[in-house]
C-alpha positions as CSV (number, residue, x, y, z in Angstrom):
1,M,-12.6,42.4,31.7
2,G,-10.4,45.1,30.2
3,V,-11.0,47.1,27.0
4,L,-8.5,45.0,25.0
5,E,-10.0,41.7,26.2
6,S,-13.5,43.0,25.3
7,L,-12.3,44.0,21.8
8,K,-10.8,40.5,21.3
9,K,-14.2,38.9,22.0
10,S,-16.2,41.4,19.9
11,S,-18.0,40.0,17.0
12,F,-17.6,43.3,15.2
13,V,-13.8,43.1,15.5
14,H,-13.9,39.5,14.3
15,L,-15.9,40.7,11.3
16,L,-13.2,43.3,10.5
17,F,-10.5,40.6,10.7
18,A,-12.6,38.4,8.4
19,I,-13.0,41.2,5.9
20,T,-9.3,41.9,5.9
21,F,-8.3,38.2,5.6
22,F,-10.7,37.2,2.8
23,T,-10.3,40.4,0.8
24,S,-6.5,40.3,1.0
25,G,-6.8,36.6,0.0
26,I,-8.8,37.4,-3.1
27,I,-6.3,40.2,-4.1
28,I,-3.4,37.7,-3.6
29,N,-5.2,35.0,-5.6
30,I,-5.6,37.5,-8.5
31,L,-1.9,38.3,-8.4
32,Q,-1.1,34.6,-8.2
33,S,-3.3,33.9,-11.2
34,I,-1.6,36.6,-13.2
35,L,1.8,35.2,-12.3
36,Y,0.7,31.7,-13.1
37,L,-0.5,32.6,-16.6
38,G,2.0,35.3,-17.4
39,L,5.3,34.3,-15.7
40,K,5.3,30.6,-14.8
41,P,5.4,29.4,-18.5
42,F,8.6,31.4,-19.0
43,S,10.3,31.2,-15.6
44,K,9.2,28.7,-13.0
45,Y,12.1,29.9,-10.8
46,Y,10.9,33.6,-10.6
47,Y,7.2,32.5,-10.3
48,R,8.1,30.5,-7.2
49,K,10.3,33.2,-5.8
50,I,7.5,35.8,-6.0
51,N,4.7,33.4,-5.0
52,Y,6.6,32.7,-1.8
53,Y,6.0,36.2,-0.6
54,L,2.4,36.2,-1.7
55,C,1.7,33.1,0.2
56,Y,3.6,34.4,3.2
57,S,1.6,37.6,3.2
58,F,-1.6,35.6,3.3
59,Y,-0.7,32.8,5.7
60,C,0.9,35.0,8.3
61,Q,-2.3,36.8,9.0
62,L,-3.4,33.5,10.7
63,V,-0.1,33.3,12.4
64,F,-0.7,36.8,13.7
65,M,-4.0,35.6,15.2
66,A,-2.2,32.9,17.1
67,E,0.9,34.7,18.1
68,W,-0.1,38.3,18.6
69,W,-3.8,38.3,19.0
70,S,-4.1,35.3,21.4
71,G,-0.6,35.3,22.7
72,T,-0.2,31.6,22.1
73,E,3.1,30.2,23.2
74,L,5.2,27.4,21.6
75,T,7.8,25.3,23.4
76,I,9.9,23.1,21.1
77,Y,11.9,20.0,21.8
78,I,14.7,19.6,19.2
79,D,18.3,18.6,19.2
80,K,20.0,22.0,19.2
81,N,22.9,20.9,17.0
82,D,20.4,19.6,14.3
83,F,18.3,22.7,14.7
84,D,21.3,25.0,14.0
85,K,22.6,22.9,11.1
86,Y,19.5,21.8,9.2
87,Y,16.2,23.5,10.2
88,G,15.1,26.0,7.5
89,K,18.1,25.1,5.4
90,E,17.0,22.0,3.6
91,H,13.9,20.5,1.9
92,G,11.9,18.5,4.4
93,Y,9.1,15.9,4.5
94,L,7.0,16.4,7.6
95,L,5.1,13.6,9.5
96,M,2.8,15.1,12.1
97,N,0.0,13.9,14.4
98,H,-3.5,15.2,13.4
99,S,-5.1,15.5,16.9
100,Y,-6.2,19.1,17.2
101,E,-8.2,21.8,15.4
102,I,-5.2,24.1,15.2
103,D,-2.3,21.6,14.8
104,W,-1.6,23.0,11.3
105,L,-1.5,26.6,12.6
106,I,0.9,25.8,15.3
107,G,3.1,24.2,12.6
108,W,2.8,27.5,10.6
109,M,3.9,29.4,13.8
110,F,7.1,27.3,13.9
111,C,7.7,27.6,10.2
112,D,7.4,31.4,10.4
113,R,10.0,31.5,13.2
114,I,12.5,29.6,11.0
115,K,11.7,31.9,8.1
116,M,10.1,29.5,5.7
117,L,6.3,29.9,6.1
118,G,5.7,30.9,2.5
119,N,7.0,27.6,1.2
120,C,4.9,25.2,3.4
121,K,3.1,22.6,1.3
122,A,0.8,19.8,2.2
123,Y,-1.1,16.8,1.0
124,A,-4.8,17.8,0.8
125,K,-8.1,16.7,-0.5
126,K,-8.6,17.7,-4.1
127,S,-11.8,19.5,-3.3
128,I,-9.9,22.1,-1.1
129,Q,-8.2,23.5,-4.2
130,Y,-11.6,24.9,-5.3
131,I,-12.1,26.9,-2.1
132,P,-11.5,30.7,-2.7
133,T,-8.6,32.3,-0.9
134,L,-6.8,29.6,1.0
135,G,-7.6,26.7,-1.3
136,W,-6.6,28.7,-4.4
137,A,-3.4,29.9,-2.7
138,W,-2.5,26.2,-2.0
139,K,-3.2,25.4,-5.6
140,F,-1.0,28.1,-6.9
141,A,1.7,27.1,-4.4
142,E,1.7,23.6,-5.8
143,S,0.5,21.6,-2.8
144,V,-0.3,17.9,-3.5
145,F,-4.0,17.4,-4.0
146,L,-5.3,13.9,-3.8
147,E,-8.6,12.3,-5.0
148,R,-8.4,9.3,-2.7
149,S,-8.4,7.1,-5.8
150,W,-5.2,5.2,-5.5
151,D,-4.5,4.8,-9.2
152,K,-4.7,8.5,-9.8
153,D,-3.1,9.6,-6.5
154,K,0.0,7.4,-7.0
155,E,0.8,9.2,-10.3
156,T,0.0,12.6,-8.8
157,I,2.3,12.0,-5.8
158,G,5.3,11.1,-8.0
159,Q,4.8,14.1,-10.4
160,Q,4.2,16.7,-7.6
161,I,7.1,15.6,-5.4
162,S,9.5,15.7,-8.4
163,E,8.3,19.3,-9.1
164,L,8.5,20.4,-5.4
165,G,12.0,18.9,-5.1
166,D,13.2,21.5,-7.6
167,Y,12.1,24.5,-5.5
168,P,14.8,27.2,-5.4
169,D,14.3,27.9,-1.7
170,T,13.7,25.6,1.3
171,M,10.4,23.8,1.0
172,W,8.6,21.6,3.6
173,L,5.8,19.1,2.6
174,L,3.4,18.0,5.3
175,L,1.8,14.6,5.5
176,Y,-0.9,13.7,8.0
177,A,-0.5,9.9,7.7
178,E,-3.6,9.3,9.8
179,G,-5.6,10.6,6.9
180,T,-8.1,12.6,9.0
181,R,-8.3,14.3,12.3
182,F,-8.4,12.2,15.4
183,T,-11.8,11.6,17.2
184,A,-12.9,9.0,19.7
185,E,-15.3,7.5,17.2
186,K,-12.6,7.1,14.6
187,L,-10.1,5.8,17.1
188,E,-12.5,3.0,18.0
189,L,-12.9,2.0,14.3
190,S,-9.2,2.3,13.8
191,Q,-8.4,0.1,16.7
192,K,-10.8,-2.5,15.4
193,F,-9.2,-2.4,12.0
194,A,-5.7,-2.7,13.5
195,K,-6.7,-5.7,15.5
196,E,-8.1,-7.4,12.4
197,K,-5.0,-6.8,10.4
198,G,-2.5,-7.6,13.2
199,L,-1.2,-4.0,13.3
200,P,-0.1,-2.1,16.4
201,I,-3.2,-0.9,18.4
202,L,-2.7,2.8,19.1
203,K,-4.4,4.8,22.0
204,H,-3.8,8.4,20.9
205,H,-3.5,8.1,17.1
206,L,-5.4,6.6,14.2
207,T,-3.6,3.7,12.4
208,P,-1.5,5.4,9.8
209,R,-2.4,5.0,6.1
210,T,0.8,3.7,4.5
211,K,0.2,4.0,0.7
212,G,0.8,7.7,0.4
213,F,3.9,7.5,2.5
214,T,5.4,4.5,0.8
215,A,4.7,5.9,-2.6
216,S,6.4,9.2,-1.7
217,I,9.7,7.9,-0.3
218,P,11.3,6.8,-3.7
219,H,10.5,10.2,-5.2
220,L,11.8,12.1,-2.2
221,R,15.2,10.4,-2.4
222,G,17.8,12.7,-4.0
223,K,15.5,15.8,-3.7
224,V,14.5,15.9,-0.1
225,D,17.2,15.3,2.5
226,A,15.2,14.5,5.6
227,L,11.9,13.5,7.2
228,Y,10.9,15.6,10.2
229,D,8.8,13.6,12.7
230,I,6.6,16.1,14.6
231,Q,4.6,15.4,17.8
232,L,2.3,18.2,18.9
233,A,0.7,18.3,22.3
234,F,-1.4,20.5,24.5
235,N,-2.2,20.1,28.2
236,P,-5.4,18.1,28.2
237,K,-6.4,19.6,31.6
238,A,-6.0,23.2,30.4
239,A,-9.1,25.4,30.8
240,I,-8.6,26.9,27.3
241,K,-8.9,24.4,24.6
242,P,-6.8,24.7,21.4
243,T,-9.5,25.7,18.9
244,M,-9.8,28.4,16.2
245,T,-12.7,30.0,18.0
246,N,-10.6,30.5,21.2
247,L,-7.7,31.9,19.3
248,L,-10.1,34.4,17.5
249,R,-11.4,35.4,21.0
250,G,-7.9,36.1,22.1
251,E,-7.6,33.2,24.4
252,K,-4.0,32.0,25.0
253,V,-3.0,28.4,24.6
254,E,0.3,26.7,25.2
255,A,1.6,24.3,22.6
256,H,4.5,21.8,23.0
257,M,6.2,20.4,19.8
258,Y,8.7,17.6,19.7
259,I,10.6,17.3,16.4
260,K,13.2,14.7,15.3
261,R,15.1,14.9,12.1
262,I,15.5,11.5,10.2
263,P,17.6,11.3,7.0
264,I,15.5,10.0,4.1
265,K,18.3,7.6,3.3
266,D,17.5,5.7,6.6
267,I,14.0,4.8,5.2
268,S,13.7,2.0,2.8
269,D,12.2,2.3,-0.7
270,D,10.7,-1.1,-0.4
271,E,6.9,-0.7,0.1
272,Q,6.6,-3.3,2.9
273,A,9.7,-2.1,4.8
274,A,8.6,1.5,4.6
275,A,5.1,0.6,5.8
276,A,6.6,-1.3,8.7
277,W,8.8,1.7,9.5
278,L,5.8,4.0,9.6
279,H,3.8,1.7,11.9
280,K,6.8,1.5,14.2
281,K,7.1,5.3,14.2
282,Y,3.5,5.7,15.1
283,E,4.0,3.3,18.1
284,E,6.7,5.7,19.2
285,K,4.5,8.7,18.6
286,D,1.8,7.1,20.7
287,R,4.2,6.6,23.6
288,L,5.2,10.3,23.3
289,A,1.6,11.3,23.5
290,E,0.8,9.0,26.4
291,S,3.8,10.3,28.3
292,F,2.8,13.9,27.8
293,I,-0.8,13.3,28.7
294,E,0.1,11.5,31.9
295,T,3.1,13.6,33.1
296,G,3.3,16.8,31.0
297,D,6.6,15.5,29.7
298,F,7.2,13.8,26.3
299,F,10.1,11.8,27.7
300,A,9.2,10.7,31.2
301,T,7.7,7.3,30.3
302,S,8.0,7.1,26.4
303,G,11.5,5.7,26.3
304,V,12.4,8.4,23.8
305,P,15.8,10.1,24.6
306,K,15.4,13.5,26.2
307,T,16.4,16.4,23.9
308,D,16.9,20.2,24.1
309,K,13.9,22.3,25.1
310,F,13.7,26.0,24.1
311,K,11.5,28.7,22.6
312,L,11.9,30.8,19.5
313,E,11.0,34.5,19.5
314,R,8.0,35.5,17.4
315,R,8.8,37.7,14.5
316,Y,7.2,41.1,13.9
317,Y,6.5,40.5,10.2
318,S,3.1,38.9,10.8
319,L,2.1,41.8,12.9
320,I,3.3,44.4,10.4
321,N,1.7,42.5,7.5
322,T,-1.7,42.2,9.2
323,I,-1.7,45.9,10.0
324,F,-0.8,46.7,6.4
325,W,-3.6,44.7,5.0
326,A,-6.1,46.0,7.6
327,I,-5.4,49.6,6.5
328,I,-5.4,48.7,2.7
329,V,-8.7,46.8,3.0
330,L,-10.7,48.3,5.8
331,V,-10.2,52.1,5.2
332,P,-11.7,52.2,1.7
333,M,-14.2,49.4,2.4
334,L,-15.7,51.0,5.5
335,Y,-15.8,54.3,3.7
336,Y,-17.8,52.9,0.8
337,L,-20.0,50.9,3.1
338,V,-20.9,54.0,5.1
339,K,-21.7,55.8,1.9
340,L,-24.0,53.0,0.9
341,F,-25.8,53.1,4.2
342,I,-26.3,56.8,4.2
343,S,-27.3,57.0,0.5
344,G,-30.9,56.3,1.4
345,S,-31.1,53.7,-1.5
346,T,-32.8,50.5,-0.5
347,I,-30.8,48.6,-3.1
348,A,-27.5,50.0,-1.9
349,F,-28.4,49.3,1.8
350,T,-29.3,45.7,0.9
351,F,-26.1,45.3,-1.0
352,G,-24.1,46.6,2.0
353,V,-25.8,44.3,4.4
354,G,-25.3,41.4,2.0
355,I,-21.5,42.1,2.0
356,I,-21.4,42.0,5.8
357,V,-23.5,38.7,5.9
358,L,-21.2,37.2,3.3
359,F,-18.0,37.9,5.3
360,F,-19.7,36.5,8.5
361,L,-20.6,33.3,6.6
362,L,-17.1,33.0,5.2
363,M,-15.6,33.5,8.6
364,Y,-17.7,30.9,10.4
365,K,-17.5,28.5,7.5
366,T,-13.7,28.6,7.7
367,I,-13.8,28.1,11.5
368,G,-16.2,25.2,11.0
369,M,-13.8,23.5,8.6
370,S,-11.3,23.3,11.4
371,E,-13.7,22.0,14.1
372,I,-13.1,18.4,15.2
373,S,-16.9,17.8,15.3
374,K,-17.1,18.7,11.6
375,S,-13.9,16.9,10.5
376,S,-13.9,14.5,7.6
377,S,-15.6,11.2,8.1
378,Y,-13.1,9.5,5.7
379,G,-11.2,7.8,8.5
380,A,-14.3,6.3,10.0
381,A,-15.9,5.5,6.7
382,T,-13.0,3.6,5.4
383,S,-11.4,2.1,8.4
384,K,-12.3,-1.4,7.3
385,K,-10.4,-1.0,4.1
386,T,-6.8,-2.0,3.8
387,N,-4.0,0.5,3.8
């Protein structure tokens, strides 16, 4: 094992990364709160313009971990004409499978390469908005937070989409229609539910929850031009699994992402018709997943027309930004921590150790949130309820 490989697996280096990430996150949150209170009431336009760069500066530190630290590669399958004409140039509504711990991060990698990472939004649990750094950043960035109480969520969806549709720059809004990350246990319950309701029985996805989707479509019309159907896959036989822990340890993974652009006008506003469209789309996504798992090719057995395959070059901004924050945060922090340790004061020493422990806890708590074994039980708990 070389020196660089040893450093990538070092807990001390991981701690330095955590200190940089969370400290920069708090600084960015403070700047966002100042803008939210002092600028947004007077100019929503300039608030969103500036907040784009603040969000980008925070998010791309995680993109750095994937692209530069671990060397993760992304192969995309997109109609090249559509890519050149539309991608990164219009508001989009994203429909993505929720099968892996790092599916969202691979999505961020792609968004960074088409220069719109700072305006990525998502539907998320309301509790996430109270989590310092990332949750607060999402809140200031106007992501759609849901309580999983339909009467409240229906109103929230309409209001938020109307707001997001007015963004001055390209904005993408992500929906995980499965509602929670895929696990074998949830799949079993989902298949039982689908059988009882006469819905398509899926092998590689949970039965999609249609309410959020069907409630969104009417509000998207006239504001968001297209839905982007995204299917992400990793080689199931690969020795390195796609997890946050492996990325942090500098382990390289290879991701494959199929994306199809679908005009919003092609999807009905009618609730039942839109729900039927979504179920049919997930049947297609299941065939894509099955084909990739069996052959390593999305198109071999799925019946989906083959499309262009290519890679986009990673950008240097995530690397430069992360180095910038590391210098800004670590140099003064390590200086003062060393002063605390050599001061001879028991209180100061305890305070310094407490800071280190806090950052370790934050780091592993954040990683734990992404782990499949610790994912939300919502899908399993509510699989017997109607969509």
